[in-house]
C-alpha positions in Angstrom: 14.3 3.2 -12.3 12.2 1.0 -14.5 8.7 2.4 -14.1 5.5 1.3 -15.8 3.4 3.8 -17.7 1.1 4.8 -14.8 4.1 5.3 -12.5 5.9 7.4 -15.1 2.9 9.6 -15.6 2.6 10.2 -11.8 6.4 10.8 -11.4 6.3 13.4 -14.2 3.6 15.6 -12.7 5.1 19.0 -12.0 2.5 21.6 -10.8 -0.9 21.6 -9.2 -2.7 19.1 -7.0 -2.6 15.4 -7.8 -4.0 12.2 -6.2 -2.2 9.0 -6.9 -4.2 5.9 -5.9 -1.6 3.3 -5.1 -2.8 -0.2 -4.3 -0.9 -2.8 -2.4 2.5 -3.7 -3.9 2.1 -1.0 -6.6 5.5 0.7 -6.1 4.3 4.0 -4.6 7.7 4.6 -2.9 9.4 4.3 -6.3 7.0 7.0 -7.7 7.7 9.4 -4.8 11.4 8.8 -5.2 11.3 9.3 -9.0 9.2 12.4 -8.8 11.6 13.9 -6.2 14.5 13.3 -8.6 12.6 14.6 -11.6 11.8 17.9 -9.7 15.5 18.4 -9.0 17.1 17.1 -12.2 14.5 18.0 -15.0 12.9 21.1 -13.5 15.8 22.4 -11.4 13.8 22.7 -8.2 16.1 23.3 -5.2 16.0 20.3 -2.9 15.3 22.6 0.0 11.9 23.5 -1.6 10.6 19.9 -1.5 8.8 18.4 1.4 8.0 14.7 1.6 5.8 13.7 4.6 4.7 10.3 5.8 3.4 8.7 9.0 6.4 6.7 10.4 10.0 7.5 10.8 11.0 4.2 9.2 9.0 5.1 6.0 10.5 8.6 5.9 14.0 7.2 6.3 13.5 4.6 3.6 12.4 7.3 1.1 15.3 9.5 2.0 17.7 6.5 1.6 16.3 5.8 -1.9 16.6 9.4 -3.1 20.1 9.8 -1.7 21.2 6.5 -3.3 20.0 7.6 -6.7 21.1 11.2 -6.3 23.8 13.0 -8.3 24.2 16.3 -6.5 24.0 17.9 -3.1 20.4 19.1 -3.9 19.0 15.7 -2.9 20.5 16.1 0.5 18.4 19.2 1.1 15.0 17.6 0.6 13.0 17.5 3.8 11.8 13.9 4.6 9.9 13.4 7.8 6.7 12.5 9.7 3.9 15.0 10.4 5.2 15.2 14.0 8.8 15.9 13.1 7.6 18.6 10.6 5.5 20.5 13.1 8.2 20.1 15.7 10.7 21.7 13.3 8.3 24.5 12.5 7.7 25.3 16.1 11.4 25.1 17.1 12.4 27.5 14.3 9.5 29.9 14.8 9.2 30.4 18.5 11.3 33.3 19.8 10.8 32.5 23.5 9.9 29.6 25.7 10.9 26.0 25.5 8.9 22.8 25.3 9.5 19.0 25.2 7.4 16.4 23.5 6.1 13.5 25.5 6.7 10.0 24.0 3.7 7.8 23.3 5.0 5.3 25.9 5.1 8.0 28.6 1.7 9.3 27.5 0.1 5.9 27.8 1.7 5.5 31.3 0.2 8.8 32.3 -3.2 7.8 31.0 -2.9 4.4 32.9 -2.1 6.2 36.1 -5.0 8.5 35.8 -7.3 5.6 34.9 -6.2 3.7 38.0 -7.0 6.8 40.1 -10.5 6.9 38.4 -11.1 3.3 39.4 -10.4 1.5 36.1 -8.4 -1.7 36.0 -5.2 -0.7 34.1 -4.3 -4.4 33.4 -6.4 -4.1 30.3 -3.9 -2.5 27.9 -6.3 -2.4 25.0 -8.7 -0.1 26.9 -5.8 2.1 28.0 -4.7 2.4 24.3 -8.3 3.2 23.3 -8.5 6.0 25.9 -5.2 7.5 24.8 -6.3 7.4 21.1 -9.6 9.0 22.0 -7.9 11.8 23.9 -5.9 12.6 20.7 -9.0 12.4 18.5 -10.9 14.8 20.8 -8.0 17.2 20.9 -7.8 17.2 17.2 -11.5 18.0 16.9 -11.3 21.1 19.1 -11.2 19.7 22.6 -13.7 18.2 25.1 -17.2 19.6 24.7 -20.0 19.5 27.2 -22.1 16.4 26.8 -19.4 14.5 25.0 -20.0 10.7 25.1 -16.8 8.7 25.2 -16.5 5.4 23.2 -13.8 4.0 25.4 -15.2 4.4 28.9 -17.9 6.2 30.9 -18.2 9.9 30.1 -17.4 11.1 33.7 -14.3 8.8 33.8 -13.1 9.9 30.4 -13.5 13.6 31.4 -11.5 13.0 34.5 -8.7 11.3 32.7 -8.7 13.8 29.8 -8.5 16.8 32.2 -5.9 15.1 34.4 -3.8 14.2 31.3 -3.9 17.8 30.1 -3.0 19.2 33.5 -0.1 16.7 33.8 1.4 17.8 30.5 1.1 21.5 31.4 2.5 20.9 34.9 5.6 19.3 33.4 5.9 21.7 30.4 5.2 18.9 27.9 3.4 18.7 24.7 2.0 15.6 23.0 1.7 15.3 19.2 -1.8 16.8 19.1 -0.7 19.8 21.2 2.1 20.3 18.8 -0.2 20.4 15.8 -2.7 22.7 17.5 0.2 25.1 18.5 1.4 25.1 14.9 -2.2 25.9 13.7 -2.4 28.8 16.2 1.1 30.0 15.1 0.0 30.1 11.5 -3.2 32.0 12.3 -1.6 34.5 14.7 1.6 35.0 12.7 0.8 34.9 8.9 4.3 36.2 8.1 5.7 33.0 9.5 3.3 30.9 7.5 4.3 32.7 4.4 8.0 31.9 5.1 7.2 28.2 5.3 5.0 28.4 2.3 7.9 29.9 0.4 10.2 27.1 1.5 8.0 24.2 0.8 7.0 24.9 -2.8 6.3 21.2 -3.5 4.6 19.0 -1.0 4.3 15.2 -1.3 2.3 13.1 1.3 2.6 9.3 1.5 -0.1 7.1 3.0 -2.6 10.0 2.6 -5.5 7.8 3.5 -4.3 7.9 7.2 -4.5 11.7 7.5 -6.7 13.2 10.2 -8.7 16.5 9.9 -6.1 18.6 11.9 -3.2 17.4 9.8 -5.2 18.1 6.6 -6.0 21.6 7.7 -2.3 22.3 8.4 -1.1 20.8 5.1 -3.7 22.8 3.2 -2.5 26.0 4.8 1.1 25.2 3.9 0.2 24.3 0.3 -1.6 27.6 -0.5 -1.6 29.4 -2.8 0.3 27.2 -5.3 -1.4 24.0 -4.2 1.4 21.8 -5.4 0.0 19.0 -3.3 0.9 15.5 -4.5 -0.8 12.9 -2.4 -0.2 9.2 -2.6 -2.3 6.6 -0.8 -5.0 3.9 -1.0 -8.5 4.6 0.3 -9.0 0.8 0.5 -6.3 0.6 3.2 -7.7 3.3 5.4 -7.8 1.4 8.7 -6.9 3.9 11.5 -10.2 5.5 12.3 -9.7 4.8 16.0 -6.7 7.2 15.9 -8.8 9.9 14.3 -7.8 9.3 10.6 -10.7 9.9 8.2 -10.9 8.1 4.8 -13.5 10.7 3.7 -10.6 13.2 3.4 -9.0 11.3 0.6 -12.3 10.6 -1.0 -13.1 14.3 -0.9 -9.7 15.6 -2.1 -11.0 16.2 -5.6 -13.9 18.2 -4.2 -11.4 20.4 -2.4 -9.2 20.6 -5.4 -11.4 20.3 -8.5 -8.4 20.6 -10.9 -6.5 17.7 -9.3 -5.0 15.1 -11.6 -5.9 11.5 -10.7 -3.7 8.5 -11.6 -4.3 4.9 -10.5 -1.3 2.6 -10.0 -3.1 -0.5 -11.2 -0.3 -3.1 -11.1 0.4 -5.2 -8.1 4.0 -6.4 -8.1 3.9 -8.3 -4.8 1.2 -11.0 -4.8 0.3 -13.9 -7.0 -2.7 -13.4 -9.3 -5.0 -15.6 -7.3 -4.4 -13.5 -4.1 -4.8 -10.2 -6.0 -8.1 -11.3 -7.6 -9.5 -12.6 -4.4 -8.7 -9.4 -2.6 -10.3 -7.4 -5.4 -13.6 -9.4 -5.1 -13.6 -8.6 -1.4 -12.9 -4.9 -1.5 -15.4 -4.2 -4.3 -18.1 -4.9 -1.8 -17.4 -1.5 -0.2 -19.5 1.3 -1.5 -17.5 4.3 -0.3 -14.3 4.0 -2.3 -12.6 5.1 -5.5 -13.4 2.5 -8.3 -10.3 0.7 -9.5 -9.2 -2.6 -10.8 -5.9 -3.9 -9.6 -4.0 -6.2 -11.9 -1.4 -8.8 -10.8 2.0 -8.7 -12.6 2.9 -12.2 -11.2 1.4 -15.5 -12.4 -1.8 -16.9 -11.0 -0.3 -19.2 -8.4 -2.1 -21.4 -5.9 -5.6 -20.2 -4.9 -6.0 -19.1 -1.2 -6.6 -22.1 1.0 -9.6 -22.1 3.4 -9.9 -24.6 6.2 -12.3 -25.2 9.0 -11.3 -26.6 12.5 -13.3 -27.8 15.5 -11.6 -25.3 17.8 -8.7 -22.9 18.1 -6.2 -25.4 19.5 -6.7 -27.7 16.5 -6.4 -24.6 14.3 -3.2 -23.5 15.9 -1.6 -27.0 15.7 -2.5 -27.3 12.0 -0.9 -23.9 11.3 2.3 -24.8 13.0 2.4 -28.1 11.1 2.1 -26.2 7.9 4.8 -23.8 8.9 7.2 -26.7 9.6 6.4 -28.0 6.1 7.3 -24.7 4.5 10.4 -24.4 6.6 11.5 -27.9 5.6 11.3 -26.8 2.0 13.7 -23.9 2.7 11.4 -21.0 3.6 12.7 -18.9 6.4 10.6 -18.4 9.5 10.7 -14.7 8.9 8.9 -15.1 5.6 5.8 -16.3 7.4 3.3 -14.3 9.4 0.1 -15.0 11.4 -2.3 -12.0 11.3 -5.1 -11.5 13.8 -8.0 -9.0 14.1 -6.9 -8.0 17.6 -4.1 -8.6 20.1 -6.5 -10.5 22.4 -6.7 -13.4 19.9 -3.0 -14.2 19.7 -2.7 -16.3 22.9 -3.6 -19.7 21.4 -1.2 -19.1 18.4 1.7 -18.3 20.7 0.9 -21.4 22.7 0.9 -23.6 19.6 4.2 -22.0 18.3 5.9 -22.5 21.7 4.7 -26.1 21.8 6.1 -26.7 18.3 9.4 -24.9 19.2 9.0 -22.5 16.3 10.7 -19.1 16.9 8.2 -16.2 16.8 8.0 -12.5 17.6 4.9 -10.7 18.6 4.6 -7.3 16.9 2.9 -4.5 18.7 1.3 -4.3 22.1 0.6 -8.0 22.7 -1.3 -8.6 25.9 -1.0 -12.1 27.3 -4.3 -13.5 28.7 -2.7 -13.9 32.1 -2.0 -10.2 32.4 -5.7 -9.3 32.2 -7.2 -8.3 35.5 -10.2 -10.6 35.2 -7.9 -13.6 34.6 -5.7 -12.6 37.6 -8.9 -12.4 39.7 -10.0 -15.9 38.7 -6.5 -17.3 39.4 -6.4 -15.5 42.8 -9.6 -17.5 43.7 -7.9 -20.7 42.6 -4.7 -19.9 44.5 -6.7 -19.2 47.7 -8.5 -22.5 47.3 -5.2 -24.2 47.0 -3.9 -22.8 50.3 -2.5 -19.4 49.5 -3.1 -17.2 52.5 -1.3 -14.0 51.4 -3.3 -11.0 52.5 -2.9 -9.2 49.1 -4.3 -12.3 47.3 -7.5 -12.2 49.3 -7.8 -8.4 49.2 -7.7 -8.5 45.4 -10.9 -10.6 45.1 -12.7 -10.4 48.5 -15.1 -7.8 47.1 -15.4 -9.2 43.6 -18.3 -9.7 43.8 -19.2 -7.3 46.6 -19.1 -8.9 50.1 -18.4 -5.6 52.0 -15.4 -7.1 53.7 -13.1 -4.3 55.0 -9.3 -4.5 54.8 -9.4 -3.6 58.5 -10.7 -7.1 59.1 -7.4 -8.5 57.8 -4.6 -7.3 60.2 -2.5 -10.4 59.7 -0.4 -11.5 56.8 -0.7 -14.3 56.1 -4.4 -14.2 57.1 -6.5 -17.0 58.5 -10.2 -17.6 58.0 -10.5 -18.1 61.8 -9.1 -14.7 62.4 -11.3 -13.1 59.6 -14.5 -14.7 61.0 -13.5 -13.5 64.5 -13.2 -10.0 63.2 -16.7 -10.0 61.7 -18.5 -12.2 64.3 -20.6 -9.3 65.5 -22.1 -8.7 62.0 -24.1 -11.8 61.1 -24.6 -10.9 57.5 -20.9 -10.3 57.0 -20.0 -13.5 58.9 -22.2 -15.4 56.5 -20.5 -13.8 53.5 -17.1 -14.9 54.9 -18.4 -18.4 55.6 -19.8 -18.6 52.1 -16.4 -17.5 50.6 -14.6 -20.2 52.7 -17.1 -22.8 51.5 -16.7 -21.7 47.9 -12.9 -22.0 48.2 -13.1 -25.5 49.7 -15.4 -26.6 46.9 -13.0 -25.2 44.2 -10.0 -27.2 45.3 -11.8 -30.5 44.7 -12.6 -29.9 41.0 -10.7 -29.6 37.7 -9.4 -26.4 36.2 -12.5 -26.2 34.0 -15.0 -26.8 36.8 -13.2 -24.2 38.9 -13.4 -21.5 36.3 -17.1 -22.2 35.7 -17.8 -22.3 39.4 -16.1 -18.9 40.0 -17.9 -17.3 37.1 -21.4 -18.6 37.9 -21.7 -19.9 41.6 -19.3 -17.3 43.1 -20.8 -14.6 40.8 -17.7 -13.2 39.2 -19.5 -12.8 35.8 -22.1 -10.7 37.6 -19.3 -8.6 39.1 -17.8 -8.1 35.6 -21.1 -7.0 34.1 -21.6 -4.5 37.0 -18.0 -3.3 36.6 -18.4 -2.8 32.8 -21.7 -0.9 33.3 -20.3 1.4 35.9 -17.1 2.2 34.0 -18.6 2.4 30.5 -16.7 -0.5 29.2 -17.8 -3.3 26.8 -19.3 -6.1 28.9 -18.9 -8.7 26.2 -15.2 -8.0 25.7 -14.5 -8.7 29.4 -16.6 -11.8 29.4 -14.8 -13.0 26.2 -11.5 -13.0 28.2 -13.0 -15.4 30.6 -14.5 -17.5 27.8 -10.9 -17.9 26.5 -9.6 -18.8 29.9 -12.4 -21.4 30.3 -11.6 -22.8 26.9 -7.9 -23.1 27.9 -8.7 -24.6 31.3 -10.6 -27.4 29.5 -7.3 -28.7 28.1 -5.9 -29.6 31.5 -7.0 -32.4 33.9 -5.4 -31.0 37.0 -4.2 -27.6 38.4 -0.5 -28.7 38.5 -0.3 -29.2 34.7 -2.3 -26.0 34.1 0.0 -23.8 36.3 3.0 -25.4 34.8 1.7 -24.4 31.3 1.2 -20.8 32.5 4.7 -20.6 33.9 6.1 -22.0 30.6 4.2 -19.5 28.6 5.3 -16.6 30.8 8.9 -17.7 30.5 8.6 -18.2 26.7 7.1 -14.7 26.2 9.9 -13.1 28.3 12.5 -15.1 26.3 10.9 -13.9 23.0 11.0 -10.3 24.2 14.7 -10.7 25.0 15.3 -12.2 21.6 13.6 -9.3 19.9 15.9 -6.9 21.8 18.8 -8.8 20.4 17.4 -8.4 16.9 16.9 -12.1 16.2 15.4 -11.8 12.8 14.5 -15.4 11.6 11.2 -15.8 13.4 7.5 -16.0 12.5 5.7 -12.7 12.9 2.5 -12.7 15.0 0.7 -9.4 14.5 -2.7 -7.7 14.2 -4.2 -6.4 11.0 -3.3 -2.8 12.1 0.3 -3.9 12.9 0.6 -5.7 9.5 0.0 -2.5 7.5 3.0 -1.8 5.2 4.5 -5.2 5.6 4.7 -8.2 3.3 5.5 -12.0 3.7 5.7 -14.9 1.4 3.2 -16.9 3.4 0.4 -15.4 5.5 -2.0 -17.3 7.9 -5.3 -15.6 8.8 -6.9 -17.6 11.7 -10.3 -17.1 13.4 -12.0 -15.6 10.4 -15.4 -15.9 12.0 -18.4 -13.6 12.2 -18.1 -11.5 15.3 -14.3 -11.4 15.1 -13.8 -10.2 11.5 -16.0 -8.3 11.0 -16.1 -7.5 14.7 -19.6 -7.9 16.1 -19.8 -4.2 17.1 -19.5 -3.2 13.4 -23.2 -2.6 12.8 -23.2 0.5 10.6 -22.2 0.5 6.9 -19.2 2.7 7.8 -18.1 0.3 10.5 -18.5 -2.8 8.2 -16.5 -1.1 5.4 -13.7 -0.3 7.9 -13.6 -4.0 8.9 -13.5 -5.1 5.3 -10.6 -2.7 4.6 -8.7 -4.2 7.6 -9.2 -7.7 6.2 -8.2 -6.5 2.7 -4.9 -5.2 4.3 -4.3 -8.6 5.9 -5.0 -10.5 2.7 -2.7 -8.3 0.6 0.3 -8.9 2.9 0.7 -12.3 1.2 3.0 -12.6 -1.7 3.0 -16.4 -2.5 0.5 -18.3 -0.4 -2.5 -17.3 1.7 -4.0 -19.6 4.3 -7.4 -18.7 5.8 -9.1 -20.6 8.6 -12.2 -20.4 10.8 -13.5 -22.5 13.7 -16.7 -24.3 14.6 -16.4 -23.5 18.3 -15.0 -20.2 19.7 -14.8 -19.5 23.4 -17.0 -22.5 24.1 -19.7 -21.2 21.8 -20.8 -22.1 18.3 -19.2 -20.0 15.6 -19.8 -19.3 11.9 -17.7 -18.5 8.9 -17.1 -14.8 8.2 -19.0 -13.2 5.4 -15.6 -11.9 4.1 -14.5 -15.4 3.1 -17.7 -15.9 1.2 -17.4 -12.5 -0.6 -13.8 -13.1 -1.5 -13.8 -16.8 -2.5 -17.4 -17.7 -3.1 -17.0 -20.2 -0.4 -19.9 -22.3 0.8 
């Protein structure tokens, strides 16, 4: 391997703790590969005494592939490569003399959480919230379990406690462990059976950890136990790319590593081999605004290139159309679709881009847990009102919204399917206040069918009172009111594009079919497509051309990021997004967002001195 001087110094470290600060595109995998080979070839360390840990199976497999490809003996085959989860699973399997266990997959864990949330009265159509609850359960477990007085950040404390307890009981009932349980069991095993810990310490004489900035306190405690007393702990990571706080990872662990290991060697991999100089320099100006970080100056190996482009648009539709035009231009010059990516702050923002890509007939794949706006419960409710106004008389359609807002209409008043308003009014005739509520609903529906899609959405939100219902719902469930209202702001913005309901519903059907078709294409491994992903999902990836839309205050940084720690986390996320670009970076913001005035993000100004 042709390594630079910093990479060589890192790869030649033999004993003791070491922290390797590896910026984007700095060749950290090459360093881990070369150090593994050096330990075996130069220092005759048995491969079975080397442990290489990372956070994803794909990354572990890639490092193993590289070592085996460069290997010259059977020793390389004995090196242990794996994730934290596979490591602790292996330790438990080998160390337990009785009893069996199975590990629940993340998909099944999320399904369990969603079921419990539904039983607790939460709308499970909001997959972002379900994911937040699941992540918080893991975080709480890793910090010692649910304590009295704990205040949840994902939902109301009483609802979180009910879901947390039910989730724990469901796992025990089915003899299942999740990843957090596995680590806690390993920690207990090490404390109760020190002789077993000594055996694993003897085996793993040299420990290397990739993406160390993503480690959580429980993982760190276990790794420190394993590394003692030799402390041959070689950590590689970038504190500037620590973006998984919501999962429980803590960037302070990496920043405090040299406090825990005062004799640790520090080496900075300063050279970026991925991106053009203009992108590297802009990213550096951005991340230097953070206070809590290791000081470092990253240098570009590649030439300066074209500076990042910043454009402003009137609204998101104009922005999306301009981005697809630019993509077509690149593709006409010979760039593959798969060499381009659109990176968003959250999944909720991808809807307009997927619409623009579909309209332009550009192949795309949505990475991660993308939630179409039409799958959100609030949007489903608004569309149910519109369908009722347009003559839908299915009992389930009315039941879904008849008490949103509260009208106190009982399901018992609807014996027939399809229902009729005549029958409903007859059922409540003896209760004047309830009869009036039904009459008002009937009047509202008759008014709705005379308007446009935009006037209908506004009428449902304001005159019918659906916004009021959402605010009350958010307050009662401990959810973020503004996030629920933003969903309807987006729907309202979309509705304004259509003059009649027929064309709007036709658009919805087309989008649904398109997303289903894209999902089928991804299963078939169609690779030449534009990637649409979040900043979290983009971590570890790279593209020739990257588009960053909606770089507005309130989105990135997110409006809830009020503390210094939160703001620095948001800046790290934007830094990750920027440094995915190798050749060209296109940044855009809009003047109007969700029917409200919007302003440019401070991050653009910090990075490019844009005014």
